[in-house]
C-alpha positions as CSV (number, residue, x, y, z in Angstrom):
1,M,0.0,0.0,0.0
2,M,2.9,2.3,0.8
3,L,4.4,1.5,-2.6
4,A,1.2,2.4,-4.4
5,F,0.9,5.6,-2.4
6,A,4.5,6.6,-3.2
7,A,3.8,5.8,-6.9
8,L,0.7,8.1,-6.7
9,L,2.8,10.9,-5.3
10,V,5.4,10.5,-8.0
11,F,2.7,10.7,-10.7
12,A,1.1,13.8,-9.1
13,S,4.6,15.4,-8.9
14,L,5.3,14.6,-12.6
15,A,1.9,16.0,-13.6
16,L,2.4,19.2,-11.7
17,A,5.9,19.6,-13.1
18,G,4.6,19.0,-16.6
19,Y,1.9,21.5,-16.3
20,G,4.2,24.0,-14.6
21,I,6.8,23.7,-17.4
22,S,4.0,24.1,-20.0
23,G,2.6,27.2,-18.2
24,W,6.1,28.7,-17.9
25,A,6.8,28.2,-21.6
26,K,3.5,29.7,-22.5
27,G,4.1,32.7,-20.3
28,R,7.5,33.4,-21.9
29,E,5.9,33.0,-25.3
30,D,3.1,35.5,-24.5
31,T,5.6,38.0,-23.0
32,K,7.8,37.7,-26.1
33,R,4.8,38.2,-28.4
34,T,3.7,41.3,-26.4
35,L,7.2,42.8,-26.7
36,D,7.4,42.1,-30.4
37,R,4.1,43.8,-30.9
38,R,5.1,46.9,-28.9
39,L,8.4,47.1,-30.8
40,A,6.5,46.8,-34.1
41,V,4.3,49.7,-33.1
42,M,7.2,51.8,-32.0
43,T,9.2,51.2,-35.2
44,G,6.2,51.7,-37.4
45,A,6.1,48.2,-38.7
46,A,2.8,46.4,-39.4
47,V,1.5,44.5,-36.4
48,A,0.3,41.7,-38.7
49,D,3.9,41.1,-39.7
50,V,5.0,40.1,-36.2
51,P,5.9,36.4,-36.2
52,G,4.0,34.1,-33.8
53,D,0.9,36.3,-33.8
54,G,-2.1,34.1,-33.5
55,S,-4.4,36.3,-35.6
56,Q,-5.5,35.3,-39.0
57,S,-3.8,38.4,-40.5
58,S,-0.4,37.2,-39.7
59,V,1.6,36.2,-42.8
60,L,4.3,34.3,-41.0
61,K,3.3,30.9,-39.6
62,D,4.5,29.5,-36.3
63,R,5.8,26.0,-37.1
64,R,7.6,25.4,-33.8
65,L,7.1,22.0,-32.3
66,S,7.5,23.3,-28.7
67,G,7.3,26.6,-26.9
68,I,10.6,25.7,-25.2
69,A,13.6,26.5,-27.3
70,F,15.8,23.5,-26.5
71,L,12.9,21.1,-26.8
72,N,11.9,22.6,-30.1
73,S,15.5,22.0,-31.4
74,L,15.4,18.4,-30.0
75,L,12.1,17.6,-31.6
76,R,13.0,19.1,-35.0
77,G,15.9,16.6,-35.1
78,M,13.6,13.7,-34.8
79,T,12.4,12.8,-38.3
80,R,10.1,10.0,-36.9
81,L,7.8,12.8,-35.5
82,N,7.0,14.0,-39.1
83,P,4.0,11.7,-39.4
84,L,2.6,13.0,-36.1
85,V,3.2,16.6,-37.2
86,R,1.4,15.9,-40.5
87,M,-1.4,14.1,-38.6
88,M,-1.9,17.1,-36.2
89,R,-1.9,19.5,-39.1
90,Q,-4.6,17.5,-40.9
91,A,-6.6,17.3,-37.7
92,G,-6.6,21.1,-37.6
93,L,-5.1,21.2,-34.1
94,K,-3.6,24.5,-32.9
95,K,-1.5,22.7,-30.3
96,R,2.1,21.9,-30.8
97,V,3.6,18.4,-30.9
98,G,5.5,19.0,-27.7
99,E,2.2,19.4,-25.8
100,I,0.7,16.2,-27.2
101,L,3.9,14.3,-26.3
102,L,3.7,15.7,-22.8
103,Y,0.3,14.1,-22.3
104,V,1.5,10.7,-23.4
105,P,3.9,9.9,-20.4
106,L,1.6,11.6,-18.0
107,L,-1.4,9.5,-18.9
108,G,0.8,6.4,-19.2
109,V,2.1,6.8,-15.7
110,G,-1.4,7.7,-14.5
111,G,-2.8,4.5,-15.9
112,Y,-0.1,2.4,-14.4
113,V,-0.4,4.0,-11.0
114,G,-4.2,3.8,-11.0
115,V,-4.1,0.0,-11.6
116,V,-1.3,-0.7,-9.1
117,T,-3.0,1.6,-6.4
118,F,-6.2,-0.5,-6.5
119,G,-4.3,-3.8,-6.1
120,G,-3.8,-4.8,-9.7
121,P,-0.7,-6.7,-10.8
122,P,2.2,-4.7,-12.4
123,M,1.7,-6.4,-15.8
124,A,-1.9,-5.2,-15.9
125,G,-0.7,-1.8,-14.8
126,L,1.8,-1.8,-17.6
127,G,-0.9,-2.6,-20.1
128,A,-3.2,0.1,-18.7
129,G,-0.3,2.6,-18.9
130,V,0.3,1.7,-22.6
131,V,-3.4,2.1,-23.4
132,A,-3.8,5.4,-21.4
133,G,-0.6,6.8,-23.0
134,A,-2.0,6.1,-26.5
135,I,-5.2,8.0,-25.8
136,P,-3.9,11.4,-27.0
137,L,-2.6,9.9,-30.3
138,M,-5.9,8.1,-30.8
139,I,-7.8,11.3,-30.2
140,V,-5.6,13.2,-32.8
141,R,-6.1,10.3,-35.3
142,R,-9.8,10.4,-34.8
143,M,-9.9,14.2,-35.3
144,Q,-7.8,13.8,-38.5
145,R,-10.2,11.2,-39.9
146,K,-13.2,13.3,-39.1
147,R,-11.8,16.5,-40.6
148,N,-10.7,14.7,-43.8
149,H,-14.1,13.1,-44.1
150,L,-15.8,16.4,-43.7
151,F,-13.5,18.0,-46.3
152,T,-14.4,15.2,-48.8
153,E,-18.1,15.7,-48.2
154,Q,-17.8,19.5,-48.8
155,L,-15.6,19.1,-51.9
156,P,-18.3,18.5,-54.6
157,D,-20.3,21.5,-53.5
158,A,-17.2,23.6,-53.4
159,L,-16.2,22.5,-56.9
160,D,-19.7,23.5,-58.1
161,L,-19.3,26.9,-56.7
162,I,-15.8,27.3,-58.3
163,R,-17.3,26.2,-61.6
164,A,-20.1,28.8,-61.3
165,A,-17.6,31.5,-60.4
166,L,-15.4,30.6,-63.4
167,Q,-18.4,30.7,-65.7
168,A,-19.2,34.2,-64.3
169,G,-15.8,35.5,-65.3
170,H,-13.8,35.1,-62.1
171,S,-10.2,33.8,-62.1
172,L,-9.3,30.6,-60.3
173,S,-7.8,32.5,-57.3
174,S,-10.9,34.7,-57.0
175,A,-13.1,31.5,-57.2
176,L,-11.1,30.0,-54.3
177,Y,-11.7,33.2,-52.2
178,V,-15.4,32.8,-52.9
179,V,-15.4,29.3,-51.5
180,A,-13.4,30.5,-48.5
181,D,-16.0,33.1,-47.8
182,E,-19.1,30.9,-48.3
183,F,-18.1,27.6,-46.9
184,P,-17.4,26.5,-43.3
185,D,-14.4,24.7,-41.9
186,P,-12.4,22.7,-43.0
187,I,-12.6,23.5,-46.7
188,A,-12.8,27.3,-46.3
189,P,-9.4,27.8,-44.5
190,E,-7.7,25.2,-46.7
191,F,-8.8,26.9,-50.0
192,R,-8.1,30.3,-48.5
193,E,-4.5,29.2,-47.8
194,V,-4.1,28.0,-51.4
195,A,-5.4,31.3,-52.7
196,E,-3.1,33.3,-50.3
197,E,0.0,31.3,-51.3
198,M,-0.8,32.0,-55.0
199,R,-1.3,35.7,-54.2
200,L,2.1,35.8,-52.5
201,G,3.9,34.5,-55.5
202,L,4.0,30.7,-54.9
203,P,3.5,28.8,-58.2
204,M,0.1,27.3,-58.6
205,R,1.5,23.7,-58.8
206,D,3.2,24.1,-55.4
207,A,0.2,25.8,-53.8
208,L,-2.1,23.0,-54.9
209,Y,0.3,20.2,-53.9
210,N,0.8,21.8,-50.5
211,L,-3.0,21.2,-50.0
212,T,-2.4,17.4,-50.3
213,D,0.0,17.7,-47.3
214,R,-2.7,19.4,-45.2
215,V,-5.6,17.2,-46.3
216,D,-5.6,13.4,-46.9
217,D,-8.2,13.0,-49.6
218,S,-7.8,10.6,-52.6
219,N,-9.9,13.0,-54.8
220,L,-7.3,15.9,-54.5
221,P,-4.7,14.4,-56.9
222,I,-7.4,14.0,-59.6
223,L,-8.5,17.6,-59.0
224,I,-5.0,19.0,-59.1
225,I,-4.0,17.2,-62.3
226,G,-7.2,18.4,-64.0
227,I,-6.5,22.0,-63.0
228,L,-2.8,21.9,-64.0
229,V,-3.6,20.3,-67.3
230,T,-6.2,22.9,-68.3
231,Q,-3.9,25.7,-67.1
232,E,-0.8,24.5,-69.0
233,I,-2.4,23.0,-72.1
234,G,-5.7,24.6,-72.3
235,G,-9.3,23.5,-72.0
236,N,-12.6,24.2,-70.3
237,L,-11.8,24.1,-66.6
238,A,-15.4,24.6,-65.6
239,E,-16.4,21.4,-67.5
240,V,-13.5,19.5,-65.9
241,L,-14.6,20.6,-62.4
242,N,-18.2,19.5,-63.2
243,N,-17.0,16.0,-64.3
244,I,-14.8,15.7,-61.2
245,S,-17.7,16.8,-58.9
246,H,-20.0,14.2,-60.5
247,T,-17.4,11.5,-60.1
248,I,-16.9,12.3,-56.4
249,R,-20.7,12.2,-55.8
250,E,-20.9,8.8,-57.5
251,R,-18.1,7.5,-55.3
252,F,-20.0,8.7,-52.2
253,K,-23.1,7.0,-53.4
254,L,-21.2,3.7,-53.8
255,L,-19.5,4.2,-50.5
256,R,-22.8,4.6,-48.7
257,E,-24.1,1.4,-50.3
258,T,-21.0,-0.6,-49.2
259,K,-21.4,0.8,-45.6
260,V,-25.0,-0.5,-45.5
261,M,-23.8,-3.9,-46.7
262,T,-21.0,-4.2,-44.2
263,A,-22.8,-2.7,-41.2
264,Q,-23.9,-6.1,-39.8
265,G,-20.3,-7.4,-40.0
266,K,-18.9,-4.4,-38.3
267,M,-21.5,-4.6,-35.5
268,S,-20.8,-8.3,-35.0
269,G,-17.0,-7.7,-34.9
270,N,-17.4,-4.9,-32.3
271,L,-19.8,-7.0,-30.2
272,L,-17.5,-10.1,-30.3
273,S,-14.5,-8.0,-29.4
274,A,-16.2,-6.2,-26.4
275,L,-18.1,-9.2,-25.0
276,P,-15.0,-11.0,-23.4
277,F,-14.0,-7.8,-21.6
278,C,-17.5,-7.1,-20.4
279,V,-17.8,-10.7,-19.0
280,A,-14.4,-10.5,-17.4
281,I,-15.3,-7.1,-15.7
282,G,-18.6,-8.5,-14.6
283,V,-17.0,-11.6,-13.0
284,F,-14.3,-9.5,-11.3
285,V,-16.9,-7.2,-9.8
286,M,-19.4,-9.9,-8.7
287,N,-16.8,-12.4,-7.4
288,P,-13.3,-11.1,-7.1
289,V,-12.0,-14.2,-5.3
290,Y,-13.1,-16.4,-8.2
291,F,-11.3,-14.2,-10.7
292,S,-8.2,-13.5,-8.6
293,P,-6.2,-16.5,-10.0
294,M,-6.3,-14.9,-13.4
295,L,-4.5,-11.8,-12.0
296,H,-2.2,-13.3,-9.4
297,T,-0.8,-16.5,-11.0
298,T,1.6,-16.9,-13.8
299,T,-0.7,-19.2,-15.7
300,G,-3.6,-16.8,-15.4
301,L,-1.6,-13.9,-16.6
302,Y,-0.4,-15.9,-19.6
303,M,-4.0,-16.8,-20.4
304,L,-5.1,-13.2,-20.1
305,G,-2.3,-12.1,-22.4
306,Y,-3.1,-14.7,-25.0
307,A,-6.8,-13.8,-24.8
308,V,-6.2,-10.1,-25.3
309,V,-3.8,-10.7,-28.2
310,S,-6.3,-13.1,-29.9
311,I,-9.2,-10.6,-29.5
312,V,-7.1,-7.8,-30.9
313,I,-6.0,-9.9,-33.9
314,G,-9.6,-11.0,-34.5
315,H,-10.9,-7.4,-34.3
316,V,-8.2,-6.2,-36.8
317,V,-9.1,-9.0,-39.2
318,I,-12.8,-8.4,-39.1
319,S,-12.2,-4.6,-39.5
320,R,-10.1,-5.1,-42.6
321,V,-12.6,-7.5,-44.1
322,T,-15.5,-5.1,-43.6
323,N,-13.5,-1.9,-44.5
324,I,-14.0,-1.7,-48.3
325,R,-12.3,1.2,-49.9
326,V,-14.1,2.9,-52.8
């Protein structure tokens, strides 16, 4: 019991230290931003040109991975973090990578300490720590998928509006601004950034391909190729956009049909994956003595580990079978 209490104190200390460091770094950043704005006003420079400003009018983007200088340098040297950076950008998160990485060990230690404090074995605590530490990454991944899916749903209507603007005599950049003004997030800020990059002198090809880094949508390469071909060779861009919009809508229709056909398989897979855990929790709550050999003997722990691995493998197999890409 004393060991669990000591572990709980260590976790609380780590959590307070982490939040303290985060608050200190944010305070230094806010102070520096305030000084930069005051210096800009005194020297007659435009306030919007101050780097690190959080307003939408700022031209310079804050791409730091952490508010702490040495941590930012350390994280920039880790190329393995690039997928996480891209995933956070596609999720539309305003937080930095350093903040997300701070939550991972805190929740991991918290999960381990929580299980050990209530009398669980260290191996179960380790598993709980791994699951708890993965929660921030799972949340970011879910936000990324949700935002990309919403972008894909908005894309056909946005292409119709661009086509109408082109037929009315607008240029492509002006049509992108029209979409940015009329549509909600996420398609409005993404198209606005493309238009801003083109306005600031970035070639159209680079501005369009930068969009594929910020949004994971299989329709974008088709759209970009169509725009570039009509711009370089010539052609009716409005007609091309109309055909692409029609193709995307047909893909959505087929995707909805496949979801209906695979709904029963997905529900069965989720039910079969959750049922063993529900039964185990029910037995543990109603009769802890009966379930204790599974937690306090070597054979029981091996059986639990084998069961968990088998359930995870089965769930992955069922998910891949029922996940039909269109």
